[in-house]
C-alpha positions as CSV (number, residue, x, y, z in Angstrom):
1,M,128.5,157.0,178.8
2,N,131.5,157.5,176.3
3,T,131.6,161.2,174.3
4,S,135.0,160.9,172.8
5,L,135.6,162.8,169.4
6,P,136.9,160.8,166.8
7,N,140.4,160.5,165.7
8,R,139.5,163.2,162.9
9,P,142.0,165.9,160.9
10,L,139.9,168.9,162.1
11,E,139.2,167.5,165.2
12,R,143.3,167.0,165.8
13,L,144.1,170.3,164.4
14,A,141.7,172.2,166.4
15,W,142.8,170.3,169.6
16,G,146.6,171.2,168.8
17,L,145.8,174.6,168.3
18,L,143.6,174.7,171.5
19,W,146.8,173.4,173.3
20,L,148.5,175.8,171.9
21,F,146.0,178.6,172.7
22,V,146.8,177.3,176.8
23,F,150.2,177.0,176.6
24,S,150.4,181.1,175.6
25,I,148.2,182.2,178.3
26,P,150.6,182.7,180.5
27,W,152.9,185.0,178.6
28,Q,150.0,186.1,176.2
29,K,150.7,189.8,176.6
30,S,154.8,189.2,175.7
31,V,154.3,188.4,172.1
32,G,152.1,190.9,169.7
33,V,150.6,189.9,166.5
34,P,149.8,193.1,164.0
35,G,146.4,193.4,163.7
36,L,145.2,190.9,166.2
37,G,146.8,191.5,169.4
38,T,148.4,188.6,170.7
39,L,150.1,185.5,169.4
40,S,147.3,183.8,172.4
41,H,144.6,185.7,170.6
42,L,145.6,184.1,167.3
43,F,145.8,180.6,168.6
44,G,142.3,181.5,170.0
45,I,140.5,182.4,166.3
46,L,142.4,179.4,164.7
47,A,141.2,177.0,167.4
48,F,137.4,178.1,167.1
49,A,137.5,178.3,163.4
50,A,138.8,174.6,163.0
51,A,136.7,173.6,165.9
52,A,133.7,175.1,164.4
53,A,134.5,173.9,161.0
54,A,134.5,170.3,162.5
55,A,131.5,170.2,164.6
56,W,129.7,171.7,161.1
57,R,130.9,169.2,159.2
58,H,130.7,165.9,161.3
59,R,127.9,166.9,163.8
60,S,129.6,166.7,167.1
61,L,129.0,169.2,168.7
62,R,129.2,168.8,172.9
63,P,125.6,169.5,174.4
64,P,126.2,172.6,177.2
65,N,126.3,172.1,180.9
66,L,124.6,174.4,183.4
67,A,127.7,176.1,183.9
68,I,128.0,177.5,180.5
69,A,124.6,178.0,180.3
70,L,125.3,180.5,183.0
71,A,128.1,181.8,182.1
72,A,126.1,182.5,178.4
73,A,123.5,184.1,181.2
74,W,126.2,186.6,182.5
75,V,127.8,187.5,179.4
76,L,124.5,188.5,177.7
77,W,123.4,190.5,180.8
78,S,126.9,192.3,180.7
79,A,126.0,192.8,177.1
80,A,122.7,194.4,177.9
81,T,124.2,196.7,180.2
82,Y,125.4,198.9,177.1
83,F,122.3,200.2,177.3
84,W,122.3,202.1,180.1
85,S,126.3,202.1,180.6
86,L,128.0,205.1,181.9
87,D,130.7,204.6,179.3
88,P,129.4,202.8,176.3
89,P,132.4,202.3,174.6
90,A,134.2,200.9,177.0
91,T,131.0,198.5,177.6
92,A,131.0,197.4,173.7
93,R,135.1,196.6,174.3
94,R,134.0,194.6,177.7
95,A,131.1,192.6,176.1
96,L,133.2,191.5,173.0
97,T,136.0,190.1,175.2
98,L,134.0,188.7,177.5
99,F,131.8,186.5,174.3
100,E,135.2,185.8,173.3
101,L,136.0,184.2,176.6
102,W,133.0,182.5,176.5
103,V,133.4,180.9,173.4
104,M,137.0,180.0,174.7
105,L,134.9,178.2,178.0
106,W,132.8,176.3,175.0
107,L,136.3,175.2,173.0
108,V,137.8,173.9,175.6
109,W,134.3,172.0,176.7
110,D,134.0,170.8,173.1
111,L,137.5,169.5,172.7
112,C,138.5,168.6,176.2
113,R,137.1,164.9,176.4
114,G,138.9,162.5,178.7
115,P,141.6,162.2,181.0
116,R,144.4,162.4,179.2
117,R,143.3,166.0,177.3
118,Q,142.3,167.0,181.2
119,T,146.0,166.4,181.4
120,H,147.4,168.0,178.6
121,L,145.8,171.1,179.0
122,L,147.0,171.5,182.6
123,Q,150.7,170.7,181.2
124,A,150.4,172.9,178.2
125,Y,149.2,175.8,181.3
126,V,152.2,174.6,183.5
127,L,154.8,174.8,180.6
128,G,153.6,178.2,179.8
129,A,154.2,179.5,183.3
130,V,157.4,178.1,182.8
131,A,158.4,180.0,179.7
132,A,156.8,182.9,181.4
133,S,158.6,182.9,184.7
134,A,161.6,182.7,182.2
135,L,160.8,185.9,181.0
136,G,160.6,187.6,183.9
137,V,164.0,186.2,185.1
138,L,165.2,187.3,182.0
139,R,164.0,190.7,182.2
140,Y,165.5,190.9,185.7
141,W,169.0,189.9,184.7
142,Q,168.8,192.9,182.0
143,G,167.8,195.7,184.9
144,R,164.5,196.2,182.8
145,Q,161.7,196.7,186.0
146,T,158.3,196.5,184.9
147,Y,156.9,198.9,187.9
148,Y,159.9,200.4,190.5
149,R,162.2,197.2,191.3
150,R,159.4,194.8,190.3
151,Y,159.7,192.5,187.6
152,T,157.7,190.5,184.8
153,A,157.5,189.5,181.5
154,P,157.2,191.9,178.9
155,G,153.6,193.7,179.0
156,F,152.3,192.5,182.4
157,D,151.4,194.0,185.4
158,P,153.5,192.6,188.5
159,N,150.0,191.6,190.2
160,D,148.3,190.0,187.7
161,F,151.4,188.1,186.6
162,G,152.3,186.6,189.8
163,L,148.9,185.1,190.2
164,I,149.2,183.7,186.5
165,L,152.4,181.8,188.2
166,A,151.0,181.1,191.5
167,L,148.3,179.2,189.8
168,A,150.4,176.6,188.4
169,I,151.9,175.4,191.5
170,P,148.5,173.4,192.7
171,M,148.2,172.2,188.6
172,A,151.9,171.0,188.8
173,L,151.3,169.4,192.4
174,Y,148.5,167.4,191.0
175,L,150.4,166.6,188.1
176,S,153.2,165.1,190.1
177,L,151.0,163.1,192.3
178,R,148.7,161.7,189.4
179,G,151.2,161.3,186.1
180,G,154.4,158.7,185.3
181,R,158.1,159.2,186.7
182,W,158.8,161.4,183.9
183,T,155.3,163.7,184.6
184,R,156.3,163.8,188.4
185,W,159.8,165.1,188.2
186,S,159.1,167.5,185.2
187,S,156.0,168.9,187.0
188,R,158.1,169.0,190.9
189,A,161.0,171.0,188.6
190,A,158.4,173.2,186.7
191,I,157.1,174.6,190.4
192,L,160.8,175.3,191.0
193,A,161.1,177.3,187.8
194,V,157.7,179.1,188.6
195,I,158.9,180.4,192.2
196,P,162.0,182.8,191.3
197,G,159.4,184.8,188.6
198,L,156.6,184.7,191.0
199,L,159.0,186.4,193.7
200,L,160.6,188.9,191.5
201,T,157.1,190.6,191.0
202,A,157.1,191.2,194.4
203,S,153.0,190.5,194.9
204,R,151.7,189.7,198.1
205,T,148.5,188.8,196.6
206,A,150.4,186.3,194.4
207,L,152.4,185.4,197.4
208,V,149.4,184.0,199.3
209,A,147.6,182.5,196.3
210,A,150.7,180.7,196.1
211,L,150.7,179.5,200.0
212,V,147.1,178.7,199.2
213,G,148.2,176.3,196.0
214,F,150.6,174.2,198.2
215,A,147.3,173.3,200.6
216,F,146.8,170.4,197.7
217,A,149.8,168.8,199.3
218,L,148.4,169.0,202.7
219,W,144.4,167.7,201.5
220,T,146.2,165.0,199.6
221,W,149.3,163.7,202.0
222,R,147.6,160.7,202.9
223,A,147.5,159.4,199.2
224,A,150.9,160.9,198.6
225,D,154.2,158.4,198.7
226,R,157.4,160.1,200.2
227,W,158.4,161.3,197.3
228,Q,155.7,163.7,196.3
229,R,155.5,164.4,200.3
230,A,159.4,165.5,200.6
231,A,159.1,167.2,196.9
232,S,156.0,169.3,198.3
233,L,157.8,170.2,201.3
234,L,160.7,170.9,200.0
235,L,159.5,173.5,197.3
236,L,157.4,175.0,199.8
237,A,160.8,175.7,201.8
238,L,162.2,176.9,199.1
239,L,159.4,179.7,198.4
240,L,159.4,180.4,202.3
241,A,163.4,180.7,202.2
242,G,163.2,183.3,198.7
243,V,160.4,185.1,200.8
244,F,162.9,185.6,203.8
245,Q,166.5,185.5,202.2
246,F,167.0,184.6,198.7
247,A,164.9,186.9,196.8
248,P,166.5,190.2,195.8
249,E,166.4,192.5,199.0
250,H,163.7,194.7,197.2
251,S,161.6,192.1,196.4
252,R,162.0,190.4,200.4
253,D,161.2,193.8,201.7
254,R,157.7,194.5,199.9
255,L,157.0,191.2,200.6
256,A,157.6,191.7,204.1
257,T,154.8,194.1,204.6
258,L,152.1,191.5,204.1
259,P,150.9,191.4,207.5
260,T,151.2,195.5,208.1
261,E,148.9,196.0,204.8
262,L,146.4,193.4,206.0
263,T,146.1,194.3,209.4
264,Q,146.4,198.5,209.1
265,G,147.0,199.2,206.0
266,T,145.0,200.6,202.8
267,L,146.5,197.5,200.3
268,H,147.7,200.5,198.0
269,N,145.1,202.6,198.2
270,R,141.9,199.5,197.3
271,T,140.2,200.3,200.3
272,R,139.3,203.9,199.1
273,I,138.3,202.6,195.6
274,W,136.1,199.6,197.3
275,K,134.2,202.0,199.2
276,T,134.1,204.9,196.3
277,G,132.9,202.0,194.1
278,L,129.9,201.1,196.4
279,K,129.2,204.6,196.6
280,A,128.6,204.6,193.1
281,L,126.8,200.8,193.3
282,K,123.7,203.1,195.2
283,S,123.0,205.1,192.5
284,H,122.5,201.7,190.4
285,P,121.8,198.9,192.5
286,L,119.9,196.4,190.1
287,A,121.3,196.4,187.1
288,G,125.0,198.3,187.7
289,V,126.6,200.7,186.1
290,G,127.8,199.3,182.9
291,S,130.3,196.7,182.3
292,G,133.6,198.0,181.8
293,A,132.2,201.6,183.8
294,Y,133.9,201.1,186.9
295,P,136.6,203.7,185.7
296,E,133.9,206.5,184.9
297,A,131.5,205.1,187.8
298,V,134.2,206.4,190.5
299,R,135.5,209.5,188.1
300,P,133.5,212.1,190.2
301,W,135.0,211.2,193.3
302,L,138.5,209.9,192.4
303,G,139.1,211.7,189.2
304,V,142.0,210.0,187.0
305,P,144.8,208.4,188.3
306,V,148.3,210.7,187.7
307,R,150.1,207.8,186.2
308,A,149.2,208.0,182.4
309,G,147.3,205.6,180.4
310,H,145.8,204.1,183.8
311,Q,142.4,204.1,185.2
312,Y,140.6,203.5,188.4
313,V,139.5,199.9,188.5
314,A,137.8,198.0,190.9
315,H,140.8,196.2,192.3
316,N,138.2,193.3,193.4
317,T,136.4,190.9,190.8
318,F,133.4,190.4,192.8
319,L,133.0,194.2,193.4
320,S,133.3,194.9,190.0
321,V,130.7,192.4,188.9
322,L,128.6,194.1,191.4
323,V,129.2,197.5,190.7
324,E,129.3,197.0,187.0
325,T,126.4,194.3,186.3
326,G,124.4,195.1,189.3
327,L,122.7,192.8,192.1
328,A,121.0,191.1,188.8
329,G,124.6,190.5,187.1
330,F,126.1,189.7,190.7
331,G,123.3,187.2,190.9
332,L,124.4,185.0,187.9
333,Y,127.5,185.3,188.6
334,A,127.4,184.0,192.0
335,L,124.9,181.1,190.8
336,L,127.7,180.1,187.9
337,F,130.2,179.6,190.9
338,A,128.0,178.0,192.8
339,T,127.5,175.2,189.8
340,L,130.9,175.3,189.6
341,L,131.4,174.3,193.7
342,V,128.7,171.9,193.1
343,F,130.9,169.9,189.9
344,V,134.0,170.1,192.5
345,F,132.3,168.3,194.9
346,V,130.8,165.5,193.3
347,M,134.5,164.6,192.0
348,P,137.2,162.2,193.1
349,S,139.3,163.0,195.9
350,A,142.6,164.1,194.4
351,E,140.2,166.1,191.6
352,R,138.1,167.7,194.3
353,A,141.4,169.1,196.0
354,L,142.7,170.5,193.0
355,W,140.2,172.5,192.0
356,A,138.6,173.1,195.6
357,V,142.3,174.9,195.9
358,L,142.6,176.4,192.8
359,L,139.4,177.8,192.9
360,A,140.3,179.2,196.7
361,G,143.8,180.5,195.3
362,W,141.4,182.6,192.4
363,A,139.0,184.1,195.1
364,V,142.1,185.1,197.2
365,G,144.5,186.7,194.1
366,V,140.7,188.1,192.7
367,S,140.1,189.9,195.5
368,T,142.5,192.3,194.6
369,L,142.7,192.3,191.1
370,T,140.0,192.9,188.4
371,W,139.8,189.3,186.8
372,E,136.6,188.4,185.5
373,H,137.5,189.3,181.8
374,Y,141.0,187.7,182.3
375,K,142.0,184.4,180.5
376,P,143.1,182.2,183.6
377,S,139.2,182.4,185.1
378,W,137.9,181.2,182.4
379,L,140.5,178.5,181.7
380,I,139.6,177.7,185.4
381,M,136.2,177.5,184.9
382,A,136.4,175.3,181.7
383,L,138.8,172.7,183.3
384,I,136.5,172.2,186.0
385,T,133.4,171.6,183.8
386,T,135.4,169.1,182.1
387,E,136.8,167.1,184.9
388,W,133.0,167.1,186.3
389,A,131.7,165.5,183.3
390,R,134.6,163.4,183.4
391,S,133.9,162.3,186.6
392,F,130.3,162.5,187.4
393,W,129.3,160.9,183.8
394,N,132.3,158.8,183.5
395,E,132.8,160.7,179.6
396,G,135.8,160.1,178.0
397,E,137.5,157.3,179.6
398,G,139.0,156.0,176.3
399,E,140.5,159.6,175.8
């Protein structure tokens, strides 16, 4: 079955805007647009408008798959929690965000048909991560810290930013395995460029996710040539050398506390926040406290943070979904990811390795972050669905 898009002006425009949207995701908070929020948001709106116009004019809308239907069901359930939410305004804002992310999921599904376009979106994210890392390094040289001696691109939390960069590593390793000579070496150079930005965040979560990302090289070791193997080992060695030797002292000191935090610590007070969230869940087990209402649900026990403008979020995506949308919403969310895992299972070996490793790295990262409403999470879902369609249904081979 070949469902590649005809080469029409509106489709080309929508595709170009989607590429820019994905490219902007790793540094989206660094460039604002008055009245719209971020440049990434602007690219997303324009891409949707062009794609919707093309679909209406040419009747070329791609039929949905099970993952997209389950994602829609979860978004609708999250919106429905408004009617019993502990914080209705927060739930309304979250519902709008989730709807926009579902539209992004549909955009990628509808426009990314075939291996070349899949590769182009992976390259867009990796290039965006390189640009984001460069912004973080620049702020380090300028002495403009985000938190105490931790550095990111403007507008980001260090842990979120570190995970965004870490997710680019397995993508780049895949591109360096599958692409032509220029793509292979530029992808390896991209990992080299991402590592400094990742280390400057001093994020322990991001470091673990990055190490998980290098599992792609181990998974595909037998299929790789000697250059791929050597480059993978060298890049991993450089990451570890940065952790123990080359990163700034304050970054090394914080990263060195990882074993202690995992075995004896509170993960920077996260375990207390998790236990409190489970207390709130007991009063709303089936329907949840309302999407986006976690801060209000734990307020009776935790109050509000001392730092102005902050609030107590779950710091765990799975717990956040469970507490905010209840067992019903969590069931839908779990079923969505079970479907994605089935999609990954039927892919060819290299693609199966990429998406299995990416999901593993993502799961490690979001175990200490609240990412159910973050674009990288939904981009991973979207790209898994498009790769599944190409691998299982043999779609878009001409693209």
